Structures are given as structure tokens and as C-alpha cells.
C-alpha positions as CSV (number, residue, x, y, z in Angstrom):
1,M,0.0,0.1,0.0
2,F,2.8,2.4,1.0
3,A,4.5,1.6,-2.6
4,T,1.2,2.3,-4.1
5,G,1.1,5.7,-2.7
6,L,4.4,6.7,-3.6
7,G,3.6,5.8,-7.1
8,S,0.3,7.5,-7.3
9,P,0.1,10.6,-9.8
10,W,-0.3,13.2,-7.0
11,A,2.6,11.9,-4.8
12,A,5.8,13.1,-6.8
13,P,4.4,16.5,-7.7
14,L,3.4,17.2,-4.0
15,V,6.6,15.8,-2.4
16,D,9.0,17.5,-5.0
17,G,6.8,20.8,-4.5
18,I,7.4,20.6,-0.8
19,G,11.1,20.0,-1.1
20,L,11.2,23.0,-3.4
21,L,9.3,25.1,-1.0
22,L,12.1,24.0,1.7
23,A,15.0,24.6,-0.4
24,L,13.7,28.3,-1.1
25,G,13.2,28.9,2.5
26,F,16.6,27.5,3.5
27,H,18.3,29.1,0.5
28,R,19.8,26.1,-1.0
29,N,19.8,27.4,-4.3
30,R,21.1,24.5,-6.4
31,A,18.6,22.3,-4.5
32,V,15.9,24.8,-5.8
33,L,17.0,24.4,-9.4
34,V,17.0,20.5,-9.1
35,L,13.6,20.3,-7.6
36,V,12.2,22.9,-10.2
37,V,13.4,20.3,-12.7
38,L,12.0,17.4,-10.8
39,T,8.7,18.9,-10.1
40,C,8.2,19.7,-13.8
41,A,9.3,16.0,-14.8
42,S,6.7,14.6,-12.2
43,L,3.9,16.8,-13.4
44,A,4.8,15.8,-17.1
45,I,4.4,12.2,-16.2
46,S,1.6,12.5,-13.9
47,G,-1.2,13.6,-16.1
48,Y,-1.5,17.3,-14.9
49,V,-0.4,19.4,-18.0
50,G,-3.4,18.7,-20.3
51,A,-4.4,15.6,-22.6
52,E,-2.4,16.6,-25.6
53,A,0.8,17.2,-23.6
54,D,0.3,14.1,-21.6
55,A,1.4,11.8,-24.2
56,R,4.5,13.8,-24.4
57,G,5.2,14.0,-20.7
58,H,7.4,10.8,-20.3
59,D,9.3,11.6,-23.6
60,A,10.0,15.3,-22.5
61,S,11.3,14.2,-19.0
62,R,13.9,12.1,-20.8
63,M,14.6,14.8,-23.4
64,F,15.2,18.0,-21.2
65,A,15.7,16.9,-17.5
66,P,19.2,15.1,-18.0
67,W,20.9,18.0,-19.7
68,L,19.3,20.5,-17.3
69,L,20.3,18.3,-14.1
70,L,23.7,17.8,-15.5
71,L,24.1,21.7,-16.0
72,I,23.0,22.3,-12.3
73,A,25.4,19.5,-11.0
74,A,28.3,21.2,-12.9
75,M,27.6,24.7,-11.3
76,P,28.8,25.9,-8.0
77,E,26.4,27.2,-5.5
78,R,25.5,30.9,-6.3
79,G,22.7,33.2,-5.3
80,L,19.3,32.2,-6.8
81,F,19.2,35.3,-9.2
82,A,22.9,35.0,-10.4
83,R,23.2,35.0,-14.1
84,R,23.9,31.4,-14.5
85,N,20.9,30.4,-12.5
86,L,18.6,32.9,-14.3
87,A,19.8,31.5,-17.8
88,L,19.1,27.9,-16.5
89,L,15.6,29.1,-15.3
90,A,15.1,30.4,-18.7
91,L,16.1,27.0,-20.3
92,I,13.6,25.2,-17.9
93,V,10.8,27.8,-19.2
94,V,11.6,26.9,-23.0
95,A,11.5,23.2,-22.2
96,V,7.9,23.6,-20.5
97,W,6.7,25.8,-23.3
98,M,8.1,23.2,-26.0
99,T,6.3,20.3,-24.1
100,L,3.1,22.2,-23.9
101,G,3.0,24.0,-27.3
102,A,5.5,22.7,-29.8
103,P,3.7,21.9,-33.0
104,A,4.0,18.1,-34.2
105,H,6.5,19.1,-37.0
106,V,8.8,20.7,-34.5
107,W,8.4,18.2,-31.6
108,T,9.1,15.1,-33.8
109,P,12.5,15.8,-34.9
110,L,13.4,17.5,-31.4
111,R,12.5,14.2,-29.9
112,N,14.7,12.3,-32.2
113,A,17.4,14.7,-31.3
114,L,17.3,14.7,-27.8
115,P,18.9,14.0,-25.3
116,L,21.5,12.9,-27.8
117,G,20.2,11.4,-31.1
118,V,23.6,10.6,-32.6
119,L,24.2,7.8,-30.0
120,P,22.9,4.2,-31.2
121,W,21.1,4.1,-27.8
122,S,17.7,4.6,-26.9
123,A,16.6,8.2,-25.4
124,A,16.0,6.4,-21.9
125,I,19.4,5.0,-21.7
126,V,21.2,8.2,-22.7
127,A,19.0,10.1,-20.3
128,T,19.8,7.7,-17.4
129,I,23.6,7.9,-18.2
130,L,23.6,11.8,-18.3
131,T,21.6,12.0,-14.9
132,A,24.1,9.2,-13.4
133,I,27.1,11.4,-14.5
134,A,25.5,14.3,-12.7
135,A,25.1,12.2,-9.5
136,A,28.8,11.4,-9.9
137,L,29.7,15.0,-10.1
138,C,28.0,15.7,-6.8
139,V,29.5,12.8,-5.2
140,L,33.0,14.2,-6.3
141,R,32.3,17.6,-5.0
142,W,31.2,16.0,-1.9
143,M,34.3,14.0,-1.4
144,L,36.4,17.2,-2.1
145,I,34.5,19.8,0.2
146,A,32.6,17.4,2.5
147,T,29.3,19.4,2.2
148,P,26.4,17.2,3.3
149,M,24.1,18.9,0.6
150,E,26.2,17.6,-2.1
151,A,25.8,14.1,-1.0
152,G,21.9,14.8,-0.5
153,I,21.9,16.2,-4.2
154,A,23.7,13.2,-5.3
155,I,21.1,10.7,-3.8
156,V,18.3,12.8,-5.4
157,L,19.9,12.7,-8.8
158,A,20.6,8.9,-8.4
159,A,16.8,8.4,-7.7
160,A,16.0,10.8,-10.9
161,A,18.3,8.4,-13.0
162,C,16.4,5.5,-11.8
163,A,13.0,7.2,-12.9
164,L,14.5,7.5,-16.5
165,L,15.5,3.9,-16.9
166,P,13.8,2.3,-19.9
167,S,12.5,-0.6,-18.1
168,V,10.8,1.5,-15.7
169,P,7.0,2.0,-16.1
170,I,5.2,5.3,-15.6
171,E,4.0,4.2,-12.1
172,G,7.7,3.2,-11.2
173,A,9.0,6.6,-12.4
174,R,6.7,8.5,-10.4
175,M,7.7,6.4,-7.4
176,A,11.3,7.1,-8.2
177,L,10.7,11.0,-8.3
178,T,8.7,10.7,-4.9
179,L,11.7,9.3,-3.4
180,A,13.9,11.7,-4.9
181,G,11.8,14.6,-3.3
182,L,11.8,12.7,-0.1
183,A,15.6,12.5,-0.2
184,A,15.8,16.3,-1.1
185,I,13.6,17.2,1.9
186,G,15.9,14.9,4.2
187,A,18.9,16.5,2.8
188,I,17.7,20.0,3.2
189,L,16.6,19.6,6.9
190,F,19.9,17.6,7.9
191,A,22.0,20.4,6.1
192,S,20.1,23.0,8.1
193,Y,20.7,21.1,11.3
194,R,24.4,20.9,10.6
195,M,24.5,24.6,10.1
196,A,22.9,25.4,13.3
197,F,24.5,22.8,15.5
198,V,28.0,21.7,14.1
199,D,30.9,24.0,13.7
200,A,32.0,24.0,10.2
201,L,35.8,24.3,10.8
202,S,36.2,21.8,13.7
203,R,33.3,19.5,12.7
204,L,32.3,19.2,16.3
205,P,29.1,20.2,17.9
206,N,29.1,23.9,18.6
207,R,28.1,25.9,21.6
208,R,24.5,25.8,20.9
209,A,24.7,22.0,20.6
210,L,26.5,22.1,24.2
211,D,23.7,24.1,25.7
212,E,21.0,21.8,24.2
213,T,23.0,18.8,25.4
214,L,23.3,20.2,29.1
215,S,19.8,21.4,29.3
216,R,18.6,17.5,29.0
217,L,21.3,16.2,31.1
218,S,20.9,15.2,34.7
219,G,22.8,13.6,37.6
220,T,26.5,13.6,37.8
221,F,28.8,14.8,35.0
222,A,32.2,16.4,34.5
223,I,33.1,19.3,32.2
224,A,36.5,20.3,30.8
225,M,37.3,23.6,29.3
226,I,40.3,23.7,26.9
227,D,42.2,26.3,25.6
228,I,45.0,26.2,22.9
229,D,47.9,28.0,24.5
230,H,49.3,31.1,22.9
231,F,47.1,30.9,20.0
232,K,46.7,34.4,19.3
233,Q,50.5,34.8,18.9
234,F,50.6,31.6,16.7
235,N,48.0,33.2,14.5
236,D,50.0,36.5,14.2
237,T,53.2,34.4,13.5
238,H,51.9,31.9,11.1
239,G,48.6,33.5,9.7
240,H,44.9,32.6,10.2
241,D,45.0,29.5,7.7
242,A,47.6,27.9,9.6
243,G,45.6,28.6,12.8
244,D,42.6,26.8,11.1
245,K,44.6,23.7,10.4
246,V,45.6,23.7,14.0
247,L,42.1,24.3,15.4
248,H,41.0,21.3,13.1
249,A,43.9,19.0,14.2
250,V,43.3,19.8,17.9
251,A,39.5,19.1,17.5
252,Q,40.2,15.8,16.0
253,L,42.3,14.6,19.0
254,L,39.7,15.9,21.5
255,R,37.0,13.9,19.7
256,G,38.9,10.7,20.6
257,T,39.0,11.7,24.4
258,T,38.0,8.4,26.4
259,G,34.5,8.8,27.7
260,A,33.9,12.5,26.5
261,R,32.0,14.4,23.9
262,A,33.9,17.1,22.4
263,F,32.4,20.4,21.5
264,R,33.8,23.8,20.1
265,Y,33.0,26.3,22.7
266,G,34.4,29.4,20.6
267,G,37.5,30.9,19.3
268,E,40.3,28.6,20.4
269,E,38.3,27.1,23.4
270,F,36.8,23.7,23.3
271,C,34.8,21.7,25.8
272,L,34.7,18.1,26.9
273,L,31.7,16.6,28.5
274,F,31.9,13.4,30.5
275,P,28.2,12.1,31.5
276,G,28.2,10.2,34.7
277,W,32.0,11.1,35.6
278,R,33.6,13.0,38.3
279,A,36.4,15.4,37.8
280,R,38.8,13.1,39.3
281,D,37.8,10.4,36.8
282,A,38.0,12.7,33.8
283,E,41.4,14.0,35.0
284,G,43.1,10.9,33.7
285,A,41.5,11.0,30.2
286,C,42.1,14.7,29.8
287,E,45.8,14.2,30.6
288,E,46.1,11.5,27.9
289,T,44.6,13.8,25.3
290,R,47.0,16.7,26.6
291,K,49.8,14.3,26.0
292,R,48.5,13.4,22.4
293,V,48.2,17.2,21.4
294,E,51.5,18.0,22.6
295,S,53.2,15.2,20.6
296,T,51.4,15.8,17.6
297,R,52.9,17.7,14.7
298,V,50.8,19.6,12.3
299,R,52.1,20.4,8.7
300,I,51.3,24.1,7.9
301,R,52.3,26.7,5.4
302,S,53.2,29.8,7.3
303,V,51.8,33.1,6.1
304,P,52.6,35.8,8.8
305,A,50.4,38.5,9.2
306,K,50.5,41.7,6.9
307,R,53.6,44.0,7.8
308,R,53.5,47.6,8.0
309,Q,54.6,49.8,4.9
310,G,58.4,49.4,4.4
311,Q,58.8,46.3,6.3
312,A,59.8,42.9,4.5
313,V,57.3,40.2,4.3
314,R,58.4,36.8,4.9
315,K,58.1,34.2,2.2
316,I,55.6,31.3,2.6
317,D,57.3,28.5,4.7
318,A,56.0,24.9,5.1
319,A,56.7,23.5,8.7
320,D,55.8,21.1,11.2
321,V,54.6,22.8,14.4
322,H,53.2,21.6,17.5
323,V,50.8,23.3,20.2
324,T,49.8,22.6,23.7
325,I,46.4,22.9,25.6
326,S,45.6,23.9,29.2
327,I,42.5,22.2,30.6
328,G,40.4,23.0,33.6
329,I,37.8,20.4,35.0
330,A,34.8,20.8,37.3
331,T,32.0,18.3,38.4
332,R,28.3,18.6,38.8
333,D,26.4,16.2,41.0
334,A,22.7,15.8,41.5
335,R,22.7,17.6,44.7
336,S,24.8,20.7,43.8
337,E,25.8,23.4,41.4
338,S,23.6,24.5,38.3
339,V,25.1,24.0,34.8
340,G,26.3,27.7,34.6
341,E,28.2,27.2,37.9
342,V,29.8,24.2,36.7
343,L,30.9,25.9,33.6
344,K,32.1,29.0,35.5
345,T,33.9,26.6,37.9
346,A,35.6,24.8,34.9
347,D,36.6,28.0,33.6
348,Q,38.2,29.2,36.9
349,A,40.2,25.7,36.7
350,L,41.4,26.5,33.1
351,Y,42.8,30.0,34.1
352,R,44.5,28.2,37.2
353,A,46.1,26.0,34.6
354,K,47.2,28.9,32.5
355,S,48.5,30.9,35.4
356,K,50.7,27.8,36.5
357,G,52.6,27.8,33.2
358,R,49.9,26.2,30.7
359,N,50.0,22.7,29.1
360,R,48.5,21.2,32.0
361,V,45.4,19.8,33.5
362,V,43.8,21.3,36.5
363,S,40.7,20.0,38.4
364,K,38.7,21.9,40.8
């Protein structure tokens, strides 16, 4: 029954349309373009464009959609009204107009020529290959820049490729386009969650995520506040790109702390949360992490801050650097301090660690 619902004439246009509205609301502009194409395709094969055009619907989805999707996949994310996006929207309008109003003597040779009539394969096979290439481009971009939305668009395009397969009946194509819309909705919501709760640089949950976690946490727990020692001077010496690389490297080491959840608190500060632990228990785990950070070398390209006029600027140097961290730990148990007080106490312990010479763990 569920599969029948997904393959019904109303399902794909409705789900793709909802995905389109979400993409517009969250400013996911490439997703907007993809979903405009898929909504048009789902309408074309679902019987909502008029009796004369209905016969063309399946052909039109194979003629126009693959090329449009391939162009979108090859384009970087830009403002919705950027020139390239407006040009692509104009192509979509032309494709819709041709489907609805092109006379037979124009439509027939056009259908024979698209998506690539010079090849000895059927239009459905060529359309599937082109859409699969578009999905592969998004997978490649996701591998290079690790943006969740790229992985989501790749899944959407893979589902669209299934809808274009020559062996898939119209009901199956509708089902695939419905699944593509559901995948788009999931990708948009997940990417928006990541933007709100995950720090883009360190890939750790951010302070908002920490606050949400602490608001739901009861009983005993330990909090460790971590600061990278002399980080401002490091940035001034080596440049912000090198500083970002160090922040990312330290974040990954903190992620591996036994029994802890790591968060980026802000700037060069991080936080480790130990549910069910006390400070004396967390101290050993933090000491192990401190030693790992101290012994780790990070390969950077040093670009010092801009010098004043007349001063020489050092050339870019590649080097292995190491940094150290200071850690302050505090405990909260079921009978005592509020979360805010525990954070303040852990911060005070951190400042004690820094005042004692840094690169150490202090428990309070």
C-alpha cells in the first residue's frame, strides 16, 4: 500500500513541491533548481499538463531533464538570481513551453535529437547515463569539500536516474521521483541542522549544541574547558589559515578522548563533557589527550600577518608545528551546582592551569 501511494499521480508533484519550498526557505539554491526540474518532470508524467501534452510527458522528462540536471550539478552554489541560475531557469521555461505548445513538425525531430540522438542507444538509456553522471559530479564535490548537501543532491539525482531507466513503467518513475523528493527534503533538513549545531571548521558540535545537551542532562557529570596555549601569537606568526588547520587538528584529537563528547566552545576554546563522570575520573582521560596534543605535529604553510609599509614580508614557509593545551575540569552532581556554575568553575580551573604555566590539567 505504501509503494502504491508513492507511485500515485499526486505523490511526486506534491513531495517535490514541498522539497522545492523548503529549499527556497533555507536558500539551498542548487537544490531549488534541481527540484524545479524534478517537479516539472513529475507533473509531466503524472497527467497534470493537459491531454495533448500528457502523451509527451515521459518523452519530455527524458529529453530535457538530464541535460538540465547535468548543468546544475556542474554549477557551484550561487545566489538564486545569479546570471547562470537565471539562464538555467530560462532554459527550463523553454523546455516547458516546448512540451506544452510545440507543433508536431517541431516536436518530432526534437524528440529524435534529444537527449543525444547521434548515439545508437535509446533516449531512455542516454537520459539515465547523463543523470548518473550528474550524480557522480555531486559525489566528487562532496568528497572534495565534504558538504552534506552535495551528498543529498547526489542521492536525489541517483533516484531521478532510476526514474529514467527504459525498463521502468510510468508508475515506477513516479515512485522514483517521489523518493527523490523525500531524499531532497531529508538532505535540506539535515544540512540546516548541521549549520545550526555543528561547527564548520572543527566538525564538532558547537556551543548551541552544548547548551542543548546540558539542558537535557541530569545527575553527575564532569566538564573540561580547553584552551589552545598562545593561540593569538600563533595566528600572528603563521597566519589564520595555519591557525584554522591547528584548530581542526586539535578538535580531532579531542574527539578521541575516552568517555567524553567534544564541543567547540568558541575561538580557540573547546569543551569536553563526561556524562556520569567526576572530575577526578575525567582528569586521567584529559591528561592522555593533553599528551597526544603535545606530541602531535601539524604540517602548515606559514603566512605571517601583513607587515607595515616598508617592512619586508617573509616568504611562505612549510613547517611542522606543535601546540599545547591547558585544561580545567569541574564536576556537577545531582545535589549541587547548576550547569552555569559548573561551567564557571571549569573556566576558573582553566585559568589556574594557564597561570601555572599552561600545558597542564587542573581539576577543581
